[in-house]
N, C-alpha and C positions, 0 to 999 in steps of 0.2 A: 431406585438407583442407589448403589452403594456409595459411601462417602469417597472411596478411592476412585471409583468410576466418575463421580461428579467432578472431583478435583482434576482428573485427567482431561475431562471435556472442557472445563473452564480454562485450563492452561493451554489446551489445544486450540481453543477459539482465540485466545490472546495471541498465540504464535501464528495462527493462520492469518489473522489481520496484520500482524507485524511483518511477517515475511512476504505478504502480498504487497505491502508498502515498500519493503526493501528490495527493489529490483535494480536493473541496469541504470535506469534513470536516476534513482536514489543515489547511487554511487557517484555518477558523473556530476549531478546537481550539487552534492555536498562538496566535492572537490573544487568545482568552479567557483562557488560562492566563498569558499575559504581563501582561494587565490585572490579574489576580489576584495574581500572585507578583512582578511587576516584574523586577528584575535577577536575582533568585534562580531564575527559570525557566531560566537558563543551566545550573544544576546538574542540573535535571530532564532537560534535553536531553543533557547529558554522560553521565549514568547510563543513560538510555534507549538511547543509542547503544551502550554497552558490552553491555547486555542483549540488544539486537537482534542484535549480532554473535554473542553466545553461542548464540542460537536459530538464526540463519540459517546459520552455518558448519556446524553439526551437520546440519541438514536437507539442505542442498545436497550435502554430502560423501557422505552415505549414499545419496542419490538417484543420484549419479554412480557410486559404487562398486558398488551393487546393480544399476545400469542398469534400475531400475524406477521408475515414478511413485509418488507418495505413496499412492494407493489400493491399488496392487498390493503395496506393501511391507506395508501394514496387513493385507490379506487373507492374505498369506504368513505373517504373524505369528499372526493369529487369524482363521480363516474367517468372513466376514461383517463384520468390523470395517471393511474398506475401503469397503463399501457404506454403512455408517453414516456414516463420515467424508465420503464423497462427497455424501451427502444434506445434511449440515451445510454443507459448502463451497458447494454449488450454491444452496441456499436463501439463505445469507448473501450470496453473490455476486450473486444476482438482486436481492435487496432493496436492497443497496447500489448496484447498477448503476442502479436507478431514481433514487437520489439523485445519482449521477454524471451521468445524462442531464439531470436537473433543473439541475445546476450548469453543464453545457455550454450549456443554454438560457439561463440567467441571464447567462453570460459573453457570448454573442452579443447578448443584449438590451442590455447595457451598451455594447458596441462599435458595434453597427449600429442599435439601436433597434427591431429586430423583437421580437415578443412572445416570452416565454420558451418557450412551446409550439412556436412556429415555429422558434425557435433550436434546440430539442431535436431536432426532426425533421430539420433541416439537419445537425446534428451526427451524428445516427444514420446518415444517408446517407453522410457522410464516413467514419465508422467501417466501415460495411458495404462501401464501395468498396475499402477497404484489403484486406479479406479476399477480395474477388472477383478482385482482380488477381493475375497470375502472380507467383510468388515472394513470396507474402503474408508469409511469415516474415521475410524480409530487409527488406521494406518496413516491417513492424511495428517491427523493430529500428531502422531509420533514423528513422521518425516519432517514436518515443519518445525517441531521442537528441536530435533537433533540438528537439522540444517541451520536453524537460527542460532543455536548455541555455538556451532562450529564457526559460523561467520564472525560472531562477536569475539570468540577466543583468538582466532587468527588475526583479526584486525587489531586487537589489543596488543598482540606481539609486535605488529608492524608499528603501532603508535609508540610503544616503548622504545623500539629501535630508532625511531625518528627523533627522539629526545626533544619534544616540543616544549615551548616556554609555558608550562602549566599555570604558573602564578599569574602571568599576563592574561592568559585565556580566562581564568576565573574572574579576575578584576574587570576585564572588558565585557564579560557576560552580564554584568550589572551596571557598568558605566561605559557604554560603547563610544567609540570615536564617531561613529555614524550609524544611523538607523535606516536600513534598507527595507522599505515596505514591500516592494516587489518580491524580495527574497523571502520575507515572512509568509506572504500569501502563496508563493510557489511551494514552500515547504508544507504548509497546511494542506494545499490541494493535493500534493504528492503523497501525503500521509493519510488523510481521511477523505480525499475527493473521490468522485466516481463510485465504483463498486466497493472500494476498500473498506469504508466504515461499516458496510453491511455484512462483510465477510464473516466476522466472528459472531455477530448478532444472529444471522441466519444459521450458522453452525450450532449455536446453543439451542435454537428451536428444534433442529434435527436431533439433538442429543437429549431432548426432553426437559431442558432447563428453562422454565417459563413460569409466568404468573407473578403476582405481587410478592409471594413468599421468596421468590428467587432474586429480588432486587439487590440485596447486599452482595450476593455472589456475582451477579451480572456486573455490578458496578466495579467490583475488584478486578474482574476479568477484563473489562473495557479499559480501565486505567492501566492495568498491567501491559496490555497490548501497546499502548502509547509509550509507556516507559521503556519497553524493549526497543522500539524504534528510536527512542531518545538516546538510549545507551549506545546503540549501533551508530547513530548519527554523531554522537559526541566523540567516540573513539576514532571514527574515520576523520572527523574534523581535526582532532589532535595529531593524527598521522600526517595529514596534509599540511597542518600548521607548522609541524616540525620541518618539513621540506621547504615551505615558503620562507620560514624564518631564517633558514640558512642561505637564502637567495638563489636556490637551485631553480632551474627553468623546468616547468611542467609542460609536457607535450600536449598541445591543445587538441590533437587528433584523438587522444585517449587519456584524458586527465587522471582517472583513478589508477589505471595500469602504471602510468608514469610515476605517481606518488609511491605506490608499493615498491617499484623497482628502485627509485632513488633512495627510499628509506631503508630497504633491506636487500638490495642487490638482486641477483638472479633468483634467490630463494623467495624474496618478496614478490617477484614477478609471478612465480609459480603459485604463491599464496593468493595473489590477485585472481588467478585463473580459478582456483577452488572457490574463493569468495564470490566471484562473479557467477559461476555455475550454480552454487547453492542459492544465491539471491534470485537468479533467473528462474531456476526450476521450481522453487517454491512460489514465485509470482505467477508462473504458468498454471500451477495447481490452483492457487487462490483465485485467479482471474476466471478460469474455466468454471470452477465450482460455483462461485458467487454469481457470475453472469447468467448461468443456466438456472440458478435458484430464483432469478427474477422473472423467468417465463414458465417455470414448471407448474405453477398453480393455474395457468390460463387454459390448460388443455390436459385432459386425462391421459392422452397418449404420451405427452411429454413427461407427465408425472410418473407414469409407469416405466418409461424408458429413459429416465434422466441420466443414467450412467452412460448410455450410448450417445445421448445429446452432448454430454460433457466431452466424451471422446471425440466426437465429430468436431466440436469447437476447437480442440487441440490440433486435430488433423488439418483443418482448414487454415489455422494460423501457421502451421509448419509448411503447408503447401505454398501459401502466398510468399513466405520468406524464401523458400527454396526456389520458387519460380521467378520472382522478380526482385528479390533482395528486400531491404528495408524500405517500405513505401513512404517516403518522406512526406508527401502531401497529405496522405491519410493520417499520419501521425500528428502533423501540425494541426489539421482540422479537429482531430480527436482531442488533442491537448487543449484547444480553445474551448471546445464543448465541455470537456471535463471540468474546466474552471467554473462552469455554470451549473453543473450537476449538484454539487454540494449545497449551494444556497437553496435550490429547488427542493431537494430531498429533506434538508434540515428544516426549512420553513414548513414543509408538509408535516413533518414529525411534530414540530412545536405546536401547530394548530390542532393536530390530531390528539395531542396530549390532553386537550380540554373537551373532547367529544365523548359523551357517555356511551354512544353506540360503538365506540372503538376501545375505550379504556375502562368502561364501567364506572365504579365508584372511586377509582384511583385519583388521588390529588397530586398533581405535579408541582414540585417546589418552584416558587416564583424566581428564586435566584438562578435556577437551572435554565428557566425560560429566557431570562434576560441575558445570561451567558451565551446561550445558543443563538439568540437573536443578534447579538453583537457579532458573532462569527459569521452568521448568514449575511448580514449587511456588508461586512468587510469583503467577503468573498464575492458578493454580487457586484460591487464596484470594480474590484480588480479582475473578476472573471469577464465582465463586460469590456473592460479595457483590453484584455488579452484577445478577446474575440474580434473586436474591431481592428486591432493591429495585426492579427495573424491571418485572417481570411484573405485580405488583399495580396499577401505574399504567395498564396497558392496560384494566383493568376498573373503574377508579375514576370 
């Protein structure tokens, strides 16, 4: 593989992971926590970025060294575990993809005026077209890179227009007024939870970037993906902080749209539509690609027809949204389960890092193991808390 092609794949993997994380939930989540914590949310972003790096560098490195996908690593460690993980990933990916499709429909509704359902169908056709074309992998890399860049540039414009108190934000990022543990775990789960942390790692395998020799490149790509989400999170935080600092009321029914409109007027509202659509469509692509990558090695027919399985995944998500709207109960349950997926998968990866039948003679750094273990323990506690408190709400 040429150096140009390798660099393109590394950047593509980073942006696939980042744009998978930056979806409709990401936009709403960031706005709501800024409204709650004000400038101190900067500290939450800073800590979550460090924890995200701890989780993702471990996962991507072991995928590269073992030259196996997440589910195959799990099955090699404990027969059957890979199937269990795959079920969790696919269920979570499908449920959240319904939300992503809904977000794409809302984005087109804001920009063009078409109904959210029509917008969702158009968006699904766009996503499906990408997978139908030749060199779908390279096209996917290019689309996520361009869309991710557009999101960041437009949100930077809105952040500048909002004139946030940057000095206060910087100071409170290191010395916050309050530390919100739930906010930290929510951000970590939303950035590297579920299928997201495997998105780029699996993409690199497909691009042929693997083995111990690829560790430096894989590490750079994994950290780059986290930094892209960090940049987007930060500029969105600053935009929301500018609105909050002025004492303006954010509409709770659609917090991010409200921030964009209050910060930059009608132009800001249209920008929100573009950002929402770009965030949602790239998340649709990432969720479909990665979820199917977790089952493709289980059956030769799936492996040979993975393109059509991915397309079916997108069609099912769109049909559910068009037929019954956003299925709140499914999303709540999926959210609770998603909180437990990261500690399961990360713990599996950390144990696998010391199994010769999986990684050969590779020696995993102790500091990375400890870093990853800390993230897994933290997410286990908070994931369990979320599960216990969310499931009863489904039946109340």
